[in-house]
C-alpha positions, 0 to 999 in steps of 0.5 A, spaced: 550 549 582 553 555 580 557 557 573 564 561 575 563 567 571 569 570 567 572 576 570 570 583 569 575 588 568 574 594 573 571 600 570 571 604 575 575 605 582 570 600 587 566 595 583 560 591 585 563 584 589 560 577 586 561 571 591 561 565 587 562 558 590 566 562 596 570 566 590 569 574 590 571 579 584 569 584 583 563 585 578 561 590 572 553 591 573 552 591 565 556 584 564 553 581 570 546 583 567 547 579 560 551 574 563 545 573 567 540 573 561 545 568 558 545 563 563 552 563 565 551 566 573 545 563 576 541 566 582 544 563 588 551 567 586 552 572 591 552 580 589 555 586 594 552 593 592 551 598 597 545 601 593 541 595 592 544 591 599 547 596 603 554 591 606 552 585 605 553 580 600 545 578 597 543 572 593 542 575 586 536 571 586 533 575 591 535 582 588 528 585 584 534 589 580 535 583 577 529 580 576 527 581 569 534 578 567 533 572 570 526 571 567 530 571 559 529 565 556 536 562 557 537 563 564 531 560 564 532 554 559 539 553 563 537 553 570 532 547 567 537 543 565 541 544 571 536 544 577 529 541 573 524 536 577 526 528 575 524 527 567 518 523 569 515 524 563 520 520 560 521 515 564 512 513 564 514 512 556 520 508 556 516 503 562 509 503 559 514 500 552 518 496 556 511 493 560 508 492 554 514 489 550 514 484 556 507 482 556 508 480 548 514 476 550 511 473 556 504 471 552 509 468 546 511 463 551 505 462 555 501 455 553 496 452 558 490 454 561 492 461 558 493 460 551 487 463 549 487 468 553 494 470 550 492 469 543 487 474 542 492 479 546 497 477 541 492 477 536 490 485 537 498 486 537 499 483 530 493 488 529 497 495 531 501 495 525 501 501 523 502 504 516 498 505 509 493 499 509 491 499 517 491 507 516 486 508 510 483 501 509 482 498 516 481 503 520 485 502 525 485 509 528 489 507 534 495 504 530 500 510 530 500 509 538 500 501 538 505 500 534 509 503 539 508 497 544 509 491 539 516 489 538 518 482 533 521 480 540 527 481 545 532 483 540 528 489 537 525 490 543 530 492 547 535 496 543 529 501 542 528 502 550 536 503 551 535 509 545 528 511 548 530 511 555 537 515 554 535 519 549 527 522 553 531 522 559 535 528 555 529 531 552 525 532 558 531 535 562 532 540 557 526 541 554 521 539 561 515 534 560 510 539 556 517 539 551 519 532 551 510 531 549 511 536 544 517 532 542 515 526 542 507 527 538 511 531 532 516 524 531 510 519 532 506 524 526 513 524 522 514 517 522 507 515 521 506 520 516 513 517 512 511 510 513 504 510 510 506 514 505 512 512 503 513 505 506 510 499 502 508 494 509 506 497 516 511 496 521 512 496 528 516 498 534 518 504 538 524 506 533 518 512 531 519 515 538 527 513 538 529 516 533 525 522 533 528 524 541 535 522 538 533 528 533 532 532 539 537 531 543 542 532 537 538 539 535 538 541 542 545 541 542 545 545 536 540 550 538 542 552 545 550 550 545 553 556 546 548 558 552 549 550 555 554 549 560 560 546 558 559 539 562 552 538 559 554 539 551 557 531 552 550 529 552 548 533 546 549 537 539 556 533 537 557 530 543 552 525 541 553 525 533 558 520 533 553 515 536 547 518 532 552 515 526 554 508 529 546 507 530 544 509 524 549 505 520 547 499 524 540 500 523 542 499 514 545 492 515 538 490 519 533 486 514 525 488 514 528 495 517 524 501 516 528 506 514 522 512 513 520 510 519 526 512 523 528 518 518 521 520 518 520 520 526 528 524 526 525 530 522 520 530 526 523 530 533 529 535 531 524 541 528 520 540 534 526 541 539 529 547 534 521 550 534 519 548 541 520 554 546 518 550 554 514 554 560 521 556 564 524 560 558 517 564 558 516 570 564 513 567 570 506 570 569 506 567 563 509 560 563 501 557 566 498 560 559 504 557 555 504 549 559 497 549 558 498 550 550 504 546 549 500 540 552 494 542 547 499 542 541 502 535 543 495 533 544 493 536 537 500 533 535 499 526 537 491 524 535 494 527 528 496 521 525 490 518 526 486 522 520 491 520 516 488 515 513 481 520 512 485 525 509 490 521 504 484 518 501 482 526 498 489 526 495 490 519 492 496 521 488 500 522 495 497 516 498 497 511 492 503 514 489 503 516 482 499 511 477 502 507 471 499 504 465 500 497 466 500 493 459 497 486 460 500 482 454 498 475 455 490 478 457 491 484 451 489 490 455 492 495 459 490 498 466 493 504 470 494 502 476 497 505 483 504 505 483 504 502 491 499 496 488 505 495 483 511 490 484 517 492 487 521 487 483 518 490 477 520 483 474 512 483 472 506 487 472 502 484 478 502 483 485 498 476 484 494 471 480 487 470 481 485 463 478 490 465 473 489 472 472 493 478 473 490 481 479 493 487 485 492 487 492 493 492 497 499 487 501 501 480 502 497 479 507 490 483 504 485 477 502 481 482 497 484 483 490 481 487 483 483 483 477 483 483 469 484 476 465 482 473 458 479 466 458 479 462 451 473 457 451 471 452 447 465 454 442 460 449 445 461 453 452 459 460 448 453 457 444 448 460 449 453 466 450 456 468 457 457 461 460 460 465 466 454 467 470 450 465 477 451 458 479 457 457 475 460 464 476 459 461 484 463 455 482 468 457 479 470 462 485 469 456 490 477 458 492 473 464 496 471 462 502 464 462 504 456 460 500 456 464 495 449 467 492 448 472 487 446 479 489 444 485 485 450 488 479 452 494 478 451 496 471 456 495 466 462 498 465 461 499 458 456 497 452 458 490 450 460 488 457 455 484 462 455 486 470 455 480 474 455 480 483 455 474 488 456 475 495 460 470 499 457 469 507 459 464 513 455 459 515 450 463 519 449 468 513 454 473 516 456 477 509 464 476 509 466 479 501 463 481 495 465 479 488 464 485 482 465 482 475 465 485 468 464 480 462 466 481 454 464 476 450 467 476 443 467 469 439 470 464 444 474 470 448 471 473 454 475 478 457 474 479 465 475 485 469 473 485 477 474 486 483 473 481 490 473 486 497 471 485 505 464 486 506 461 488 514 455 485 516 451 490 514 455 489 506 458 496 507 465 494 503 469 500 506 475 504 502 478 498 498 471 498 494 472 505 491 479 504 489 478 497 486 472 500 482 477 505 479 481 501 477 477 496 474 474 502 470 481 504 468 482 497 463 481 497 456 481 491 452 485 490 445 485 485 440 487 477 444 494 476 444 493 471 439 491 475 434 496 481 436 501 477 434 498 473 428 497 481 425 504 482 425 506 476 423 502 478 417 504 485 416 511 482 416 509 477 410 501 478 407 502 473 402 505 467 406 498 461 406 501 459 413 501 466 417 494 467 413 491 461 416 494 463 422 491 470 422 484 467 419 484 462 425 485 469 430 479 472 427 475 466 428 476 466 435 475 473 436 468 472 432 469 476 426 468 471 421 467 475 416 474 477 416 476 470 417 472 467 411 475 472 406 483 470 408 481 462 409 478 463 402 485 466 399 488 460 402 483 455 399 484 458 392 491 458 393 495 452 392 500 450 397 501 445 403 496 450 407 490 448 402 488 442 404 488 444 412 484 451 410 479 448 407 477 443 413 478 449 418 474 454 413 468 448 413 468 447 420 468 455 422 461 455 417 458 448 420 459 452 427 456 458 425 451 456 419 447 462 420 453 466 418 454 464 412 447 462 410 446 465 404 452 462 400 451 461 393 448 453 390 453 449 390 458 452 395 464 452 394 466 446 399 462 441 396 468 439 390 472 439 396 469 434 399 469 429 393 476 430 392 478 430 400 474 423 402 479 421 407 478 427 411 472 425 416 471 432 419 470 434 413 464 430 411 462 430 417 462 438 417 460 439 410 453 434 410 452 438 416 452 445 413 448 442 408 443 439 413 442 446 417 441 449 411 436 446 408 439 442 402 437 435 404 438 432 398 445 434 397 446 432 403 443 425 403 447 424 397 454 426 401 451 422 406 451 416 402 457 417 398 462 418 405 458 411 408 460 407 400 466 410 400 467 410 408 463 404 411 468 405 418 467 411 419 464 413 426 461 419 424 456 416 419 451 416 425 451 423 427 451 424 419 445 419 418 442 423 424 442 430 420 440 428 414 433 425 418 433 431 420 432 435 415 428 431 412 424 431 418 424 423 419 427 425 426 
């Protein structure tokens, strides 16, 4: 196909003659050279110029004097746009996506004897989503390409195919197969990078490629619009801008649409279309070398997304987003968590709970997590120290799949802490999960920090463990919520007996017996409605921790209260037990006899009698 040139003013009496589509026009050679370089005149136009052609009309492409002009970039671009070969690369890519989509749809409805095979393939499809978790943690290096073959259904597949086929055909028509390959690979890299860094959840679908090719189609129009023949301009640049706006606006209303993937793919494809210079825009002698270089560039860009995971693990603030300090009010601790692991709604500071403890994981489908919790135990549970060790800890985590057994624990995270580790295995002994947990026992409060991670058959845990370990290491434990609340109230009303009593209880729970006893003593020594309650609670604390109050004077502060509050059974029991534990057997027997005479119906008489007999050595 030829392009009708403009008519040139005659500068000499007899100008060279140009014949285009049977029409002959005089032409200036300098203007003709420029028109050839800009692609406005093609090689099949004929020139009659005596010094070059004699009296004949000869095709311009056969004239060595014009060969350099035909080697110009714009001339090569127009020539390929008008007469290039069938776009085979874009056709092949579209066909592969179509075949994969039809296979997926077919497998979703298949049954009978092939159901097991169908489920296996669909599971493979399901592991082809691309994003932060697959690339950084699951080692799914194939997901950048596999994700382009997987769709959620026909309504997802066929619109993407329409864009992929239409835009791909136009891009390859303009840039050739090597230019198309560079554009597609750059679009994939841009889309995958955007999804991996910005998208909260993995994505599937060929819209990354589709938007990248559409962006390239627009960019080609803006880049080559002045050179492009008029009848082709409608397919590029502004000619497609309105369609693109409609297409993008349609995605805004859709649910589960990854705008990051679309924008990243669009930017990658458009940038590549602006920068890439296909072989036919070079002189013939350089085209083979350029073609090889572009195929190599396309391959490098196509492979690059698989390296995003290892690269981003070395710049965690980019991959995990800036960390945020989270205040766990119900736990009395603060923890620094990467922004990506925090809930999107912002309604709470954690993404899940593990046995009631705040926890964070990488995604909703992830079975691993890191946690930070606080247990308020009974005093009888902590008499021997940390109650959650060994088999007790395994029973606690029975919700984790597999049989658990203790393994070597890492060093404790700080002085005063203890470390524990369990491994959960299948029936055949294959490792599945590893639990690492650190405990800090204060009074009857047990602070717990740890994580659960997958392990492979060799016991390796993968990249989740370093992330979870760093989160666990960031935990800073403060006062339990009850104590913090009691201190705040006490600061506002320091003389209130009721608030003093609450502060004493909270200090007792934390194991700060000295401060708790001092505050209990203030309430005991001040007449108020809380006085008798303070007496009972203070003595209960003494009885629960006799070693902490072994140096009490004789008689101890509570003996007269035992006489005055004889109706308080627990007060009598605690007093007799403390006296017996301290070896004050005679005094303990006196109070036991008084208690037995005045309250013969008290069931606690058996325990007080045993305490006295044990003190006297009779038991």
